[in-house]
N, CA, C and O atoms as a Tripos MOL2 file, in Angstrom:
@<TRIPOS>MOLECULE
protein
  316   315    79     0     0
PROTEIN
NO_CHARGES

@<TRIPOS>ATOM
      1 N         206.9890   57.3310  175.7290 N.3       1 MET1
      2 CA        207.0780   58.6950  176.2440 C.3       1 MET1
      3 C         207.5250   58.6440  177.7110 C.2       1 MET1
      4 O         207.1320   57.7440  178.4530 O.2       1 MET1
      5 N         208.3140   59.5770  178.1040 N.am      2 ILE2
      6 CA        208.7810   59.6900  179.4740 C.3       2 ILE2
      7 C         207.6350   60.2110  180.3430 C.2       2 ILE2
      8 O         206.9460   61.1560  179.9590 O.2       2 ILE2
      9 N         207.4310   59.6040  181.5010 N.am      3 ALA3
     10 CA        206.3020   59.9900  182.3550 C.3       3 ALA3
     11 C         206.6940   60.9690  183.4490 C.2       3 ALA3
     12 O         205.9000   61.2330  184.3520 O.2       3 ALA3
     13 N         207.8800   61.5000  183.3840 N.am      4 THR4
     14 CA        208.3610   62.4120  184.4180 C.3       4 THR4
     15 C         207.6240   63.7450  184.3630 C.2       4 THR4
     16 O         207.3780   64.2910  183.2880 O.2       4 THR4
     17 N         207.2760   64.2570  185.5440 N.am      5 ASP5
     18 CA        206.7000   65.6010  185.6270 C.3       5 ASP5
     19 C         207.8180   66.6250  185.6860 C.2       5 ASP5
     20 O         208.8140   66.4300  186.3820 O.2       5 ASP5
     21 N         207.6520   67.7040  184.9630 N.am      6 PHE6
     22 CA        208.5630   68.8310  185.0180 C.3       6 PHE6
     23 C         207.7720   70.0330  185.5040 C.2       6 PHE6
     24 O         206.5730   70.1420  185.2470 O.2       6 PHE6
     25 N         208.4450   70.9340  186.2060 N.am      7 THR7
     26 CA        207.7630   72.0550  186.8400 C.3       7 THR7
     27 C         208.3910   73.3800  186.4600 C.2       7 THR7
     28 O         209.6140   73.5060  186.3930 O.2       7 THR7
     29 N         207.5350   74.3750  186.2100 N.am      8 ILE8
     30 CA        207.9690   75.7640  186.0960 C.3       8 ILE8
     31 C         207.5930   76.4310  187.4120 C.2       8 ILE8
     32 O         206.4280   76.4430  187.8100 O.2       8 ILE8
     33 N         208.5970   76.9830  188.0760 N.am      9 THR9
     34 CA        208.3950   77.7240  189.3200 C.3       9 THR9
     35 C         208.5910   79.1990  189.0020 C.2       9 THR9
     36 O         209.5060   79.5650  188.2650 O.2       9 THR9
     37 N         207.7320   80.0430  189.5580 N.am     10 TYR10
     38 CA        207.7870   81.4830  189.3000 C.3      10 TYR10
     39 C         208.2900   82.2110  190.5400 C.2      10 TYR10
     40 O         207.8270   81.9500  191.6500 O.2      10 TYR10
     41 N         209.2420   83.1280  190.3490 N.am     11 ASN11
     42 CA        209.8660   83.8850  191.4260 C.3      11 ASN11
     43 C         209.5460   85.3640  191.2230 C.2      11 ASN11
     44 O         209.7800   85.9050  190.1420 O.2      11 ASN11
     45 N         209.0110   86.0220  192.2550 N.am     12 ALA12
     46 CA        208.6330   87.4390  192.1580 C.3      12 ALA12
     47 C         209.8360   88.3610  192.0200 C.2      12 ALA12
     48 O         209.6720   89.5240  191.6530 O.2      12 ALA12
     49 N         211.0440   87.8730  192.3070 N.am     13 ASN13
     50 CA        212.2880   88.6110  192.0720 C.3      13 ASN13
     51 C         212.2700   90.0250  192.6700 C.2      13 ASN13
     52 O         212.5180   91.0110  191.9770 O.2      13 ASN13
     53 N         211.9730   90.0980  193.9600 N.am     14 GLY14
     54 CA        211.9620   91.3840  194.6430 C.3      14 GLY14
     55 C         210.5730   91.9680  194.7990 C.2      14 GLY14
     56 O         210.3490   92.8360  195.6430 O.2      14 GLY14
     57 N         209.6540   91.5040  194.0010 N.am     15 GLY15
     58 CA        208.2740   91.9510  194.0950 C.3      15 GLY15
     59 C         207.5420   91.1650  195.1690 C.2      15 GLY15
     60 O         208.1280   90.3160  195.8400 O.2      15 GLY15
     61 N         206.2710   91.4510  195.3230 N.am     16 SER16
     62 CA        205.4670   90.7180  196.2920 C.3      16 SER16
     63 C         204.3680   89.9570  195.5730 C.2      16 SER16
     64 O         204.0090   90.2750  194.4400 O.2      16 SER16
     65 N         203.8400   88.9470  196.2520 N.am     17 GLY17
     66 CA        202.8030   88.1050  195.6840 C.3      17 GLY17
     67 C         203.3920   86.8110  195.1590 C.2      17 GLY17
     68 O         204.6040   86.6000  195.1910 O.2      17 GLY17
     69 N         202.5130   85.9490  194.6760 N.am     18 THR18
     70 CA        202.9570   84.6590  194.1560 C.3      18 THR18
     71 C         202.2030   84.3140  192.8750 C.2      18 THR18
     72 O         201.0950   84.7880  192.6240 O.2      18 THR18
     73 N         202.8410   83.4800  192.0880 N.am     19 VAL19
     74 CA        202.2260   82.8690  190.9150 C.3      19 VAL19
     75 C         202.3970   81.3680  191.0990 C.2      19 VAL19
     76 O         203.5050   80.9030  191.3690 O.2      19 VAL19
     77 N         201.3320   80.6120  190.9600 N.am     20 ALA20
     78 CA        201.3760   79.1660  191.1790 C.3      20 ALA20
     79 C         202.2990   78.4770  190.1800 C.2      20 ALA20
     80 O         202.3360   78.8310  189.0010 O.2      20 ALA20
     81 N         203.0400   77.4930  190.6690 N.am     21 SER21
     82 CA        203.8840   76.6710  189.8070 C.3      21 SER21
     83 C         202.9980   75.8880  188.8420 C.2      21 SER21
     84 O         201.8140   75.6720  189.1030 O.2      21 SER21
     85 N         203.5850   75.4690  187.7300 N.am     22 GLN22
     86 CA        202.8820   74.6630  186.7360 C.3      22 GLN22
     87 C         203.6770   73.3910  186.4970 C.2      22 GLN22
     88 O         204.9080   73.4220  186.4860 O.2      22 GLN22
     89 N         202.9930   72.2830  186.3090 N.am     23 SER23
     90 CA        203.6600   71.0130  186.0370 C.3      23 SER23
     91 C         203.0590   70.3570  184.8090 C.2      23 SER23
     92 O         201.8740   70.5140  184.5170 O.2      23 SER23
     93 N         203.9040   69.6110  184.0900 N.am     24 ALA24
     94 CA        203.4590   68.8830  182.9090 C.3      24 ALA24
     95 C         204.4290   67.7370  182.6530 C.2      24 ALA24
     96 O         205.5440   67.7250  183.1750 O.2      24 ALA24
     97 N         204.0070   66.8020  181.8670 N.am     25 LYS25
     98 CA        204.8540   65.6790  181.4550 C.3      25 LYS25
     99 C         205.7880   66.1270  180.3250 C.2      25 LYS25
    100 O         205.5490   67.1310  179.6540 O.2      25 LYS25
    101 N         206.8540   65.3540  180.1410 N.am     26 TRP26
    102 CA        207.8100   65.6170  179.0730 C.3      26 TRP26
    103 C         207.0720   65.7360  177.7470 C.2      26 TRP26
    104 O         206.2590   64.8820  177.3940 O.2      26 TRP26
    105 N         207.3680   66.8090  177.0160 N.am     27 GLY27
    106 CA        206.8000   67.0270  175.6980 C.3      27 GLY27
    107 C         205.4620   67.7360  175.6820 C.2      27 GLY27
    108 O         205.0100   68.1790  174.6250 O.2      27 GLY27
    109 N         204.8190   67.8530  176.8380 N.am     28 ASP28
    110 CA        203.5550   68.5870  176.8960 C.3      28 ASP28
    111 C         203.8140   70.0780  176.7580 C.2      28 ASP28
    112 O         204.9070   70.5550  177.0660 O.2      28 ASP28
    113 N         202.8160   70.8110  176.2980 N.am     29 ASN29
    114 CA        202.9140   72.2600  176.1690 C.3      29 ASN29
    115 C         202.1770   72.9490  177.3020 C.2      29 ASN29
    116 O         201.0790   72.5430  177.6830 O.2      29 ASN29
    117 N         202.7870   73.9890  177.8330 N.am     30 LEU30
    118 CA        202.1600   74.8440  178.8350 C.3      30 LEU30
    119 C         202.1740   76.2740  178.3130 C.2      30 LEU30
    120 O         203.0190   76.6340  177.4920 O.2      30 LEU30
    121 N         201.2440   77.0790  178.7870 N.am     31 ASP31
    122 CA        201.2800   78.5090  178.5340 C.3      31 ASP31
    123 C         201.9370   79.1660  179.7340 C.2      31 ASP31
    124 O         201.5210   78.9360  180.8690 O.2      31 ASP31
    125 N         202.9500   79.9760  179.5010 N.am     32 ILE32
    126 CA        203.6330   80.6910  180.5790 C.3      32 ILE32
    127 C         202.6150   81.5610  181.3150 C.2      32 ILE32
    128 O         201.7740   82.2090  180.6920 O.2      32 ILE32
    129 N         202.6990   81.5680  182.6320 N.am     33 ALA33
    130 CA        201.7500   82.3050  183.4670 C.3      33 ALA33
    131 C         201.8620   83.8130  183.2560 C.2      33 ALA33
    132 O         202.8990   84.3260  182.8350 O.2      33 ALA33
    133 N         200.7780   84.4990  183.5570 N.am     34 THR34
    134 CA        200.7970   85.9570  183.5610 C.3      34 THR34
    135 C         201.3820   86.4180  184.9000 C.2      34 THR34
    136 O         201.6300   85.6040  185.7890 O.2      34 THR34
    137 N         201.5920   87.6900  185.0280 N.am     35 SER35
    138 CA        202.1340   88.2420  186.2730 C.3      35 SER35
    139 C         201.0250   88.6070  187.2520 C.2      35 SER35
    140 O         201.2820   89.2460  188.2720 O.2      35 SER35
    141 N         199.7990   88.2050  186.9480 N.am     36 SER36
    142 CA        198.6620   88.4980  187.8190 C.3      36 SER36
    143 C         198.9510   87.9980  189.2340 C.2      36 SER36
    144 O         199.3430   86.8470  189.4260 O.2      36 SER36
    145 N         198.7570   88.8620  190.2080 N.am     37 GLY37
    146 CA        199.0430   88.4990  191.5900 C.3      37 GLY37
    147 C         200.3830   89.0230  192.0770 C.2      37 GLY37
    148 O         200.6710   88.9670  193.2720 O.2      37 GLY37
    149 N         201.2110   89.5360  191.1610 N.am     38 LEU38
    150 CA        202.5050   90.0960  191.5390 C.3      38 LEU38
    151 C         202.4600   91.6160  191.4930 C.2      38 LEU38
    152 O         201.7200   92.2030  190.7040 O.2      38 LEU38
    153 N         203.2500   92.2370  192.3350 N.am     39 SER39
    154 CA        203.3980   93.6920  192.2840 C.3      39 SER39
    155 C         204.7750   94.0760  192.8090 C.2      39 SER39
    156 O         205.4110   93.3230  193.5450 O.2      39 SER39
    157 N         205.2120   95.2490  192.4170 N.am     40 TYR40
    158 CA        206.4900   95.7850  192.8690 C.3      40 TYR40
    159 C         206.3100   97.2990  192.8700 C.2      40 TYR40
    160 O         206.1690   97.9080  191.8100 O.2      40 TYR40
    161 N         206.3130   97.8970  194.0310 N.am     41 SER41
    162 CA        206.0170   99.3230  194.1680 C.3      41 SER41
    163 C         206.8830  100.1740  193.2440 C.2      41 SER41
    164 O         208.1110  100.1210  193.3040 O.2      41 SER41
    165 N         206.2290  100.9570  192.3900 N.am     42 GLY42
    166 CA        206.9320  101.8620  191.4890 C.3      42 GLY42
    167 C         207.4780  101.2080  190.2370 C.2      42 GLY42
    168 O         208.1250  101.8810  189.4350 O.2      42 GLY42
    169 N         207.2400   99.9130  190.0410 N.am     43 LYS43
    170 CA        207.7760   99.2220  188.8660 C.3      43 LYS43
    171 C         206.6640   98.5140  188.1140 C.2      43 LYS43
    172 O         205.5900   98.2490  188.6540 O.2      43 LYS43
    173 N         206.9490   98.2160  186.8520 N.am     44 THR44
    174 CA        206.0130   97.5250  185.9770 C.3      44 THR44
    175 C         206.6370   96.2050  185.5420 C.2      44 THR44
    176 O         207.8240   96.1480  185.2210 O.2      44 THR44
    177 N         205.8380   95.1510  185.5330 N.am     45 PHE45
    178 CA        206.3000   93.8570  185.0390 C.3      45 PHE45
    179 C         206.6460   93.9690  183.5640 C.2      45 PHE45
    180 O         205.8860   94.5410  182.7830 O.2      45 PHE45
    181 N         207.8070   93.4180  183.1800 N.am     46 LYS46
    182 CA        208.2560   93.4650  181.7890 C.3      46 LYS46
    183 C         208.1440   92.0950  181.1200 C.2      46 LYS46
    184 O         207.5910   91.9830  180.0260 O.2      46 LYS46
    185 N         208.6730   91.0430  181.7800 N.am     47 GLU47
    186 CA        208.7260   89.7050  181.1990 C.3      47 GLU47
    187 C         209.1810   88.7170  182.2610 C.2      47 GLU47
    188 O         209.5100   89.1010  183.3830 O.2      47 GLU47
    189 N         209.1960   87.4480  181.8960 N.am     48 TRP48
    190 CA        209.8180   86.4100  182.7080 C.3      48 TRP48
    191 C         211.1750   86.0940  182.0970 C.2      48 TRP48
    192 O         211.3580   86.2380  180.8880 O.2      48 TRP48
    193 N         212.1420   85.6580  182.9320 N.am     49 ASN49
    194 CA        213.4700   85.3170  182.4340 C.3      49 ASN49
    195 C         214.0270   84.1850  183.2790 C.2      49 ASN49
    196 O         213.6870   84.0530  184.4550 O.2      49 ASN49
    197 N         214.8890   83.3630  182.6750 N.am     50 THR50
    198 CA        215.5020   82.2590  183.4080 C.3      50 THR50
    199 C         216.6320   82.7260  184.3250 C.2      50 THR50
    200 O         217.1320   81.9420  185.1320 O.2      50 THR50
    201 N         217.0370   83.9760  184.2130 N.am     51 LYS51
    202 CA        218.0580   84.5600  185.0880 C.3      51 LYS51
    203 C         217.4660   85.7440  185.8280 C.2      51 LYS51
    204 O         216.7530   86.5510  185.2330 O.2      51 LYS51
    205 N         217.7480   85.8580  187.1100 N.am     52 ALA52
    206 CA        217.1690   86.9130  187.9440 C.3      52 ALA52
    207 C         217.5520   88.3130  187.4600 C.2      52 ALA52
    208 O         216.7860   89.2600  187.6410 O.2      52 ALA52
    209 N         218.7420   88.4540  186.8410 N.am     53 ASP53
    210 CA        219.1530   89.7800  186.3650 C.3      53 ASP53
    211 C         218.5320   90.1270  185.0100 C.2      53 ASP53
    212 O         218.6130   91.2720  184.5670 O.2      53 ASP53
    213 N         217.9170   89.1490  184.3570 N.am     54 GLY54
    214 CA        217.2540   89.3920  183.0770 C.3      54 GLY54
    215 C         218.1810   89.6510  181.9190 C.2      54 GLY54
    216 O         217.7330   90.0640  180.8500 O.2      54 GLY54
    217 N         219.4750   89.4150  182.1070 N.am     55 VAL55
    218 CA        220.4500   89.7590  181.0640 C.3      55 VAL55
    219 C         220.8120   88.5580  180.1960 C.2      55 VAL55
    220 O         220.6320   88.5990  178.9790 O.2      55 VAL55
    221 N         221.3160   87.5020  180.8040 N.am     56 ASP56
    222 CA        221.8550   86.3840  180.0360 C.3      56 ASP56
    223 C         220.8980   85.2090  179.8870 C.2      56 ASP56
    224 O         221.2330   84.2250  179.2280 O.2      56 ASP56
    225 N         219.7260   85.2910  180.4820 N.am     57 GLY57
    226 CA        218.8040   84.1620  180.4440 C.3      57 GLY57
    227 C         217.8850   84.1850  179.2420 C.2      57 GLY57
    228 O         217.9150   85.1010  178.4200 O.2      57 GLY57
    229 N         217.0670   83.1510  179.1660 N.am     58 ALA58
    230 CA        216.0470   83.0730  178.1210 C.3      58 ALA58
    231 C         214.8210   83.8740  178.5560 C.2      58 ALA58
    232 O         214.4000   83.8150  179.7110 O.2      58 ALA58
    233 N         214.2610   84.6200  177.6130 N.am     59 ARG59
    234 CA        213.1010   85.4660  177.8890 C.3      59 ARG59
    235 C         211.8160   84.7100  177.5570 C.2      59 ARG59
    236 O         211.7510   83.9720  176.5740 O.2      59 ARG59
    237 N         210.8000   84.9060  178.3920 N.am     60 TYR60
    238 CA        209.4820   84.3330  178.1550 C.3      60 TYR60
    239 C         208.4230   85.3900  178.4350 C.2      60 TYR60
    240 O         208.5080   86.1210  179.4220 O.2      60 TYR60
    241 N         207.4430   85.4620  177.5740 N.am     61 MET61
    242 CA        206.3330   86.3930  177.7430 C.3      61 MET61
    243 C         205.1280   85.6310  178.2840 C.2      61 MET61
    244 O         204.9780   84.4410  178.0070 O.2      61 MET61
    245 N         204.2690   86.2950  179.0480 N.am     62 PRO62
    246 CA        203.0530   85.6410  179.5170 C.3      62 PRO62
    247 C         202.2590   85.0630  178.3410 C.2      62 PRO62
    248 O         202.1630   85.6730  177.2760 O.2      62 PRO62
    249 N         201.7020   83.8880  178.5580 N.am     63 ASN63
    250 CA        200.8910   83.1520  177.5730 C.3      63 ASN63
    251 C         201.6890   82.5560  176.4230 C.2      63 ASN63
    252 O         201.1070   81.9460  175.5260 O.2      63 ASN63
    253 N         203.0110   82.7210  176.4290 N.am     64 GLN64
    254 CA        203.8590   82.0840  175.4230 C.3      64 GLN64
    255 C         203.8360   80.5730  175.6670 C.2      64 GLN64
    256 O         203.8330   80.1320  176.8160 O.2      64 GLN64
    257 N         203.8210   79.7820  174.5950 N.am     65 HIS65
    258 CA        203.8390   78.3340  174.7300 C.3      65 HIS65
    259 C         205.2410   77.8480  175.0640 C.2      65 HIS65
    260 O         206.2260   78.3480  174.5210 O.2      65 HIS65
    261 N         205.3250   76.8660  175.9640 N.am     66 LYS66
    262 CA        206.6050   76.2660  176.3450 C.3      66 LYS66
    263 C         206.4410   74.7580  176.3300 C.2      66 LYS66
    264 O         205.5880   74.2170  177.0330 O.2      66 LYS66
    265 N         207.2540   74.0750  175.5320 N.am     67 THR67
    266 CA        207.2740   72.6200  175.5480 C.3      67 THR67
    267 C         208.1480   72.1750  176.7080 C.2      67 THR67
    268 O         209.3040   72.5820  176.8240 O.2      67 THR67
    269 N         207.5890   71.3440  177.5540 N.am     68 MET68
    270 CA        208.2870   70.9430  178.7800 C.3      68 MET68
    271 C         209.2600   69.8010  178.5210 C.2      68 MET68
    272 O         208.9020   68.7740  177.9440 O.2      68 MET68
    273 N         210.4900   70.0030  178.9590 N.am     69 TRP69
    274 CA        211.5000   68.9530  178.9060 C.3      69 TRP69
    275 C         212.5160   69.1100  180.0290 C.2      69 TRP69
    276 O         213.5050   68.3780  180.0880 O.2      69 TRP69
    277 N         212.2640   70.0830  180.9350 N.am     70 GLU70
    278 CA        213.1550   70.3040  182.0720 C.3      70 GLU70
    279 C         212.4170   71.1030  183.1380 C.2      70 GLU70
    280 O         211.4210   71.7670  182.8500 O.2      70 GLU70
    281 N         212.9090   71.0360  184.3650 N.am     71 ASN71
    282 CA        212.4350   71.9320  185.4140 C.3      71 ASN71
    283 C         213.0560   73.3000  185.1800 C.2      71 ASN71
    284 O         214.1870   73.4020  184.7050 O.2      71 ASN71
    285 N         212.3170   74.3470  185.5130 N.am     72 MET72
    286 CA        212.8780   75.6780  185.3550 C.3      72 MET72
    287 C         212.2410   76.6460  186.3390 C.2      72 MET72
    288 O         211.0960   76.4770  186.7590 O.2      72 MET72
    289 N         213.0140   77.6620  186.6950 N.am     73 THR73
    290 CA        212.5030   78.7810  187.4850 C.3      73 THR73
    291 C         212.5170   80.0010  186.5930 C.2      73 THR73
    292 O         213.5170   80.3030  185.9410 O.2      73 THR73
    293 N         211.3930   80.7000  186.5730 N.am     74 LEU74
    294 CA        211.3110   81.9540  185.8300 C.3      74 LEU74
    295 C         211.1850   83.1020  186.8180 C.2      74 LEU74
    296 O         210.3870   83.0550  187.7540 O.2      74 LEU74
    297 N         211.9950   84.1400  186.5870 N.am     75 TYR75
    298 CA        212.0550   85.3030  187.4520 C.3      75 TYR75
    299 C         211.3260   86.4680  186.7980 C.2      75 TYR75
    300 O         211.5020   86.7340  185.6090 O.2      75 TYR75
    301 N         210.5070   87.1610  187.5850 N.am     76 ALA76
    302 CA        209.8500   88.3660  187.0850 C.3      76 ALA76
    303 C         210.9240   89.4280  186.8440 C.2      76 ALA76
    304 O         211.7970   89.6510  187.6820 O.2      76 ALA76
    305 N         210.8410   90.0670  185.6940 N.am     77 ILE77
    306 CA        211.7450   91.1790  185.3760 C.3      77 ILE77
    307 C         210.9020   92.4500  185.4220 C.2      77 ILE77
    308 O         209.8660   92.5560  184.7660 O.2      77 ILE77
    309 N         211.3720   93.4040  186.2110 N.am     78 TRP78
    310 CA        210.6550   94.6560  186.4680 C.3      78 TRP78
    311 C         211.4070   95.8240  185.8540 C.2      78 TRP78
    312 O         212.6330   95.8030  185.7480 O.2      78 TRP78
    313 N         210.6550   96.8490  185.4490 N.am     79 GLU79
    314 CA        211.2920   98.0760  184.9510 C.3      79 GLU79
    315 C         210.5710   99.2820  185.5070 C.2      79 GLU79
    316 O         210.9470  100.4170  185.2120 O.2      79 GLU79
@<TRIPOS>BOND
     1     1     2 1
     2     2     3 1
     3     3     4 2
     4     3     5 am
     5     5     6 1
     6     6     7 1
     7     7     8 2
     8     7     9 am
     9     9    10 1
    10    10    11 1
    11    11    12 2
    12    11    13 am
    13    13    14 1
    14    14    15 1
    15    15    16 2
    16    15    17 am
    17    17    18 1
    18    18    19 1
    19    19    20 2
    20    19    21 am
    21    21    22 1
    22    22    23 1
    23    23    24 2
    24    23    25 am
    25    25    26 1
    26    26    27 1
    27    27    28 2
    28    27    29 am
    29    29    30 1
    30    30    31 1
    31    31    32 2
    32    31    33 am
    33    33    34 1
    34    34    35 1
    35    35    36 2
    36    35    37 am
    37    37    38 1
    38    38    39 1
    39    39    40 2
    40    39    41 am
    41    41    42 1
    42    42    43 1
    43    43    44 2
    44    43    45 am
    45    45    46 1
    46    46    47 1
    47    47    48 2
    48    47    49 am
    49    49    50 1
    50    50    51 1
    51    51    52 2
    52    51    53 am
    53    53    54 1
    54    54    55 1
    55    55    56 2
    56    55    57 am
    57    57    58 1
    58    58    59 1
    59    59    60 2
    60    59    61 am
    61    61    62 1
    62    62    63 1
    63    63    64 2
    64    63    65 am
    65    65    66 1
    66    66    67 1
    67    67    68 2
    68    67    69 am
    69    69    70 1
    70    70    71 1
    71    71    72 2
    72    71    73 am
    73    73    74 1
    74    74    75 1
    75    75    76 2
    76    75    77 am
    77    77    78 1
    78    78    79 1
    79    79    80 2
    80    79    81 am
    81    81    82 1
    82    82    83 1
    83    83    84 2
    84    83    85 am
    85    85    86 1
    86    86    87 1
    87    87    88 2
    88    87    89 am
    89    89    90 1
    90    90    91 1
    91    91    92 2
    92    91    93 am
    93    93    94 1
    94    94    95 1
    95    95    96 2
    96    95    97 am
    97    97    98 1
    98    98    99 1
    99    99   100 2
   100    99   101 am
   101   101   102 1
   102   102   103 1
   103   103   104 2
   104   103   105 am
   105   105   106 1
   106   106   107 1
   107   107   108 2
   108   107   109 am
   109   109   110 1
   110   110   111 1
   111   111   112 2
   112   111   113 am
   113   113   114 1
   114   114   115 1
   115   115   116 2
   116   115   117 am
   117   117   118 1
   118   118   119 1
   119   119   120 2
   120   119   121 am
   121   121   122 1
   122   122   123 1
   123   123   124 2
   124   123   125 am
   125   125   126 1
   126   126   127 1
   127   127   128 2
   128   127   129 am
   129   129   130 1
   130   130   131 1
   131   131   132 2
   132   131   133 am
   133   133   134 1
   134   134   135 1
   135   135   136 2
   136   135   137 am
   137   137   138 1
   138   138   139 1
   139   139   140 2
   140   139   141 am
   141   141   142 1
   142   142   143 1
   143   143   144 2
   144   143   145 am
   145   145   146 1
   146   146   147 1
   147   147   148 2
   148   147   149 am
   149   149   150 1
   150   150   151 1
   151   151   152 2
   152   151   153 am
   153   153   154 1
   154   154   155 1
   155   155   156 2
   156   155   157 am
   157   157   158 1
   158   158   159 1
   159   159   160 2
   160   159   161 am
   161   161   162 1
   162   162   163 1
   163   163   164 2
   164   163   165 am
   165   165   166 1
   166   166   167 1
   167   167   168 2
   168   167   169 am
   169   169   170 1
   170   170   171 1
   171   171   172 2
   172   171   173 am
   173   173   174 1
   174   174   175 1
   175   175   176 2
   176   175   177 am
   177   177   178 1
   178   178   179 1
   179   179   180 2
   180   179   181 am
   181   181   182 1
   182   182   183 1
   183   183   184 2
   184   183   185 am
   185   185   186 1
   186   186   187 1
   187   187   188 2
   188   187   189 am
   189   189   190 1
   190   190   191 1
   191   191   192 2
   192   191   193 am
   193   193   194 1
   194   194   195 1
   195   195   196 2
   196   195   197 am
   197   197   198 1
   198   198   199 1
   199   199   200 2
   200   199   201 am
   201   201   202 1
   202   202   203 1
   203   203   204 2
   204   203   205 am
   205   205   206 1
   206   206   207 1
   207   207   208 2
   208   207   209 am
   209   209   210 1
   210   210   211 1
   211   211   212 2
   212   211   213 am
   213   213   214 1
   214   214   215 1
   215   215   216 2
   216   215   217 am
   217   217   218 1
   218   218   219 1
   219   219   220 2
   220   219   221 am
   221   221   222 1
   222   222   223 1
   223   223   224 2
   224   223   225 am
   225   225   226 1
   226   226   227 1
   227   227   228 2
   228   227   229 am
   229   229   230 1
   230   230   231 1
   231   231   232 2
   232   231   233 am
   233   233   234 1
   234   234   235 1
   235   235   236 2
   236   235   237 am
   237   237   238 1
   238   238   239 1
   239   239   240 2
   240   239   241 am
   241   241   242 1
   242   242   243 1
   243   243   244 2
   244   243   245 am
   245   245   246 1
   246   246   247 1
   247   247   248 2
   248   247   249 am
   249   249   250 1
   250   250   251 1
   251   251   252 2
   252   251   253 am
   253   253   254 1
   254   254   255 1
   255   255   256 2
   256   255   257 am
   257   257   258 1
   258   258   259 1
   259   259   260 2
   260   259   261 am
   261   261   262 1
   262   262   263 1
   263   263   264 2
   264   263   265 am
   265   265   266 1
   266   266   267 1
   267   267   268 2
   268   267   269 am
   269   269   270 1
   270   270   271 1
   271   271   272 2
   272   271   273 am
   273   273   274 1
   274   274   275 1
   275   275   276 2
   276   275   277 am
   277   277   278 1
   278   278   279 1
   279   279   280 2
   280   279   281 am
   281   281   282 1
   282   282   283 1
   283   283   284 2
   284   283   285 am
   285   285   286 1
   286   286   287 1
   287   287   288 2
   288   287   289 am
   289   289   290 1
   290   290   291 1
   291   291   292 2
   292   291   293 am
   293   293   294 1
   294   294   295 1
   295   295   296 2
   296   295   297 am
   297   297   298 1
   298   298   299 1
   299   299   300 2
   300   299   301 am
   301   301   302 1
   302   302   303 1
   303   303   304 2
   304   303   305 am
   305   305   306 1
   306   306   307 1
   307   307   308 2
   308   307   309 am
   309   309   310 1
   310   310   311 1
   311   311   312 2
   312   311   313 am
   313   313   314 1
   314   314   315 1
   315   315   316 2
@<TRIPOS>SUBSTRUCTURE
     1 MET1         2 RESIDUE 1 A MET
     2 ILE2         6 RESIDUE 1 A ILE
     3 ALA3        10 RESIDUE 1 A ALA
     4 THR4        14 RESIDUE 1 A THR
     5 ASP5        18 RESIDUE 1 A ASP
     6 PHE6        22 RESIDUE 1 A PHE
     7 THR7        26 RESIDUE 1 A THR
     8 ILE8        30 RESIDUE 1 A ILE
     9 THR9        34 RESIDUE 1 A THR
    10 TYR10       38 RESIDUE 1 A TYR
    11 ASN11       42 RESIDUE 1 A ASN
    12 ALA12       46 RESIDUE 1 A ALA
    13 ASN13       50 RESIDUE 1 A ASN
    14 GLY14       54 RESIDUE 1 A GLY
    15 GLY15       58 RESIDUE 1 A GLY
    16 SER16       62 RESIDUE 1 A SER
    17 GLY17       66 RESIDUE 1 A GLY
    18 THR18       70 RESIDUE 1 A THR
    19 VAL19       74 RESIDUE 1 A VAL
    20 ALA20       78 RESIDUE 1 A ALA
    21 SER21       82 RESIDUE 1 A SER
    22 GLN22       86 RESIDUE 1 A GLN
    23 SER23       90 RESIDUE 1 A SER
    24 ALA24       94 RESIDUE 1 A ALA
    25 LYS25       98 RESIDUE 1 A LYS
    26 TRP26      102 RESIDUE 1 A TRP
    27 GLY27      106 RESIDUE 1 A GLY
    28 ASP28      110 RESIDUE 1 A ASP
    29 ASN29      114 RESIDUE 1 A ASN
    30 LEU30      118 RESIDUE 1 A LEU
    31 ASP31      122 RESIDUE 1 A ASP
    32 ILE32      126 RESIDUE 1 A ILE
    33 ALA33      130 RESIDUE 1 A ALA
    34 THR34      134 RESIDUE 1 A THR
    35 SER35      138 RESIDUE 1 A SER
    36 SER36      142 RESIDUE 1 A SER
    37 GLY37      146 RESIDUE 1 A GLY
    38 LEU38      150 RESIDUE 1 A LEU
    39 SER39      154 RESIDUE 1 A SER
    40 TYR40      158 RESIDUE 1 A TYR
    41 SER41      162 RESIDUE 1 A SER
    42 GLY42      166 RESIDUE 1 A GLY
    43 LYS43      170 RESIDUE 1 A LYS
    44 THR44      174 RESIDUE 1 A THR
    45 PHE45      178 RESIDUE 1 A PHE
    46 LYS46      182 RESIDUE 1 A LYS
    47 GLU47      186 RESIDUE 1 A GLU
    48 TRP48      190 RESIDUE 1 A TRP
    49 ASN49      194 RESIDUE 1 A ASN
    50 THR50      198 RESIDUE 1 A THR
    51 LYS51      202 RESIDUE 1 A LYS
    52 ALA52      206 RESIDUE 1 A ALA
    53 ASP53      210 RESIDUE 1 A ASP
    54 GLY54      214 RESIDUE 1 A GLY
    55 VAL55      218 RESIDUE 1 A VAL
    56 ASP56      222 RESIDUE 1 A ASP
    57 GLY57      226 RESIDUE 1 A GLY
    58 ALA58      230 RESIDUE 1 A ALA
    59 ARG59      234 RESIDUE 1 A ARG
    60 TYR60      238 RESIDUE 1 A TYR
    61 MET61      242 RESIDUE 1 A MET
    62 PRO62      246 RESIDUE 1 A PRO
    63 ASN63      250 RESIDUE 1 A ASN
    64 GLN64      254 RESIDUE 1 A GLN
    65 HIS65      258 RESIDUE 1 A HIS
    66 LYS66      262 RESIDUE 1 A LYS
    67 THR67      266 RESIDUE 1 A THR
    68 MET68      270 RESIDUE 1 A MET
    69 TRP69      274 RESIDUE 1 A TRP
    70 GLU70      278 RESIDUE 1 A GLU
    71 ASN71      282 RESIDUE 1 A ASN
    72 MET72      286 RESIDUE 1 A MET
    73 THR73      290 RESIDUE 1 A THR
    74 LEU74      294 RESIDUE 1 A LEU
    75 TYR75      298 RESIDUE 1 A TYR
    76 ALA76      302 RESIDUE 1 A ALA
    77 ILE77      306 RESIDUE 1 A ILE
    78 TRP78      310 RESIDUE 1 A TRP
    79 GLU79      314 RESIDUE 1 A GLU
């Protein structure tokens, strides 16, 4: 098994607050973080996405399982 750590970094994408990054070894499963700690005046959190515009990226919901095999940044998508 590969011993490399991979990290999910969370970006508030215009909102305020932070969500702690998560790290795991290759093949380990993580639960995608909730949006707890984030806010955006007048908007509601919708989902996480690998693209800041939320259009062409992969969508992830809080608590969804993710098998780690790469570093990734997830952007909060607001509506």
